C-alpha positions in Angstrom: 116.5 123.5 81.3 115.9 121.2 84.2 115.2 122.7 87.6 115.0 121.0 91.0 111.9 121.6 93.0 111.8 121.2 96.8 108.7 119.4 98.0 107.3 117.8 101.2 109.1 114.4 101.6 106.8 111.5 100.8 104.5 113.6 98.6 106.7 113.6 95.4 104.4 111.4 93.2 101.2 113.2 94.2 102.8 116.7 93.6 104.2 115.5 90.2 100.6 114.5 89.2 99.2 117.9 90.5 101.9 119.8 88.6 101.2 117.8 85.4 97.4 118.6 85.6 98.2 122.3 86.3 100.6 122.5 83.3 98.0 121.0 81.0 95.1 123.1 82.3 97.0 126.4 82.0 98.8 125.3 78.8 102.2 125.9 80.3 105.3 125.0 78.3 106.5 122.1 80.5 108.5 119.3 78.8 108.7 116.8 81.7 108.2 116.3 85.4 110.3 113.6 87.0 110.4 112.1 90.5 112.9 109.6 91.5 111.6 107.2 94.2 114.7 107.0 96.2 115.3 110.7 96.3 112.9 112.2 98.9 111.8 115.8 98.9 112.8 116.7 95.3 111.2 116.7 91.9 112.9 117.6 88.6 111.0 119.8 86.0 112.1 120.5 82.5 110.9 124.0 81.3 112.3 126.6 78.9 112.8 129.2 81.7 112.3 130.1 85.4 109.2 132.2 84.8 107.2 129.2 83.6 108.5 127.2 86.5 107.4 129.9 88.9 103.9 130.0 87.4 103.7 126.2 87.6 104.6 125.9 91.3 102.7 129.0 92.4 100.0 128.1 95.0 100.6 124.4 94.8 100.5 122.6 98.2 103.6 120.9 99.5 105.9 122.8 97.1 108.6 124.6 99.1 110.4 126.3 96.3 113.0 125.6 93.6 116.7 125.8 93.3 117.7 128.8 91.1 120.4 127.0 89.3 119.4 124.5 86.6 120.7 121.0 86.9 122.6 119.2 84.2 121.5 115.9 82.6 124.8 114.4 83.8 123.9 115.1 87.4 120.5 113.4 87.1 122.1 110.4 85.4 124.4 110.1 88.4 121.4 110.2 90.8 119.7 107.5 88.8 122.8 105.3 88.8 123.1 105.8 92.6 119.5 104.8 93.2 120.0 101.5 91.3 121.1 99.2 94.1 123.0 96.2 93.0 120.7 93.3 94.0 121.2 89.6 93.8 117.9 88.7 92.2 115.8 86.3 94.2 113.8 83.9 92.0 111.1 81.4 92.5 112.6 78.1 93.7 115.6 79.7 95.4 116.4 78.5 98.9 116.8 81.4 101.3 117.7 81.9 105.0 115.7 84.3 107.1 118.1 87.0 108.3 115.7 88.8 110.7 112.2 88.6 112.2 110.6 85.7 114.2 111.9 83.1 111.7 115.6 84.2 111.9 117.9 81.4 111.0 115.2 79.3 109.3 115.5 78.2 105.7 112.7 78.7 103.3 111.9 78.1 99.6 110.7 81.1 97.5 107.3 80.5 96.0 106.5 84.0 94.7 108.4 87.3 94.0 106.6 90.7 94.1 109.2 93.1 92.8 107.1 96.3 92.8 106.6 95.9 96.5 110.0 94.4 97.2 108.4 91.4 98.8 108.8 87.7 98.5 106.5 84.8 99.6 108.4 81.9 101.1 107.5 78.5 102.6 109.6 77.3 105.6 111.4 74.1 104.7 111.8 72.5 108.1 108.1 72.5 109.3 105.5 69.8 109.2 103.0 71.9 107.3 104.5 74.6 104.9 102.7 77.9 105.4 103.3 80.7 103.0 104.9 83.8 104.6 105.3 87.2 102.8 108.4 89.2 103.9 110.4 92.0 102.6 113.3 90.8 100.4 115.8 92.5 102.7 114.8 90.1 105.5 116.3 87.1 103.6 119.7 86.2 102.2 120.1 83.6 99.4 121.3 80.3 100.7 121.2 78.4 97.4 120.0 79.4 94.0 117.4 77.2 92.3 119.7 76.9 89.3 122.5 75.4 91.5 120.0 72.9 93.0 119.3 71.3 89.7 122.9 70.5 89.0 
């Protein structure tokens, strides 16, 4: 059964690692421990029953308790679908327009994409000396895709 654990917001990954170590050390029957990045303050633990879960979370810092009712797989799948945000992928070579920050309204060419950190490095187009600037991908909107420029 999969149970939901309430934890301190922002500590989900660390607590999941602590619980994993504790489960291994005490040889508890824990099948999986999952944290979903976009869901703050909760972890999901798959265990055969509540007693094992109670032993697992006992005296672990930042764990506030667990919900007594197990959660269904379908509900977790819904949460995963909700966290996947439809994004128009920004690729190297795309022309973007800065939508916020000090360069708002300026056009820039994407030179690097850092997906894990949700950042892109761009070079402003209308400047004498192009200087690479790293910004969050939310700060830009696609002006023209690189694939369209080649046509």
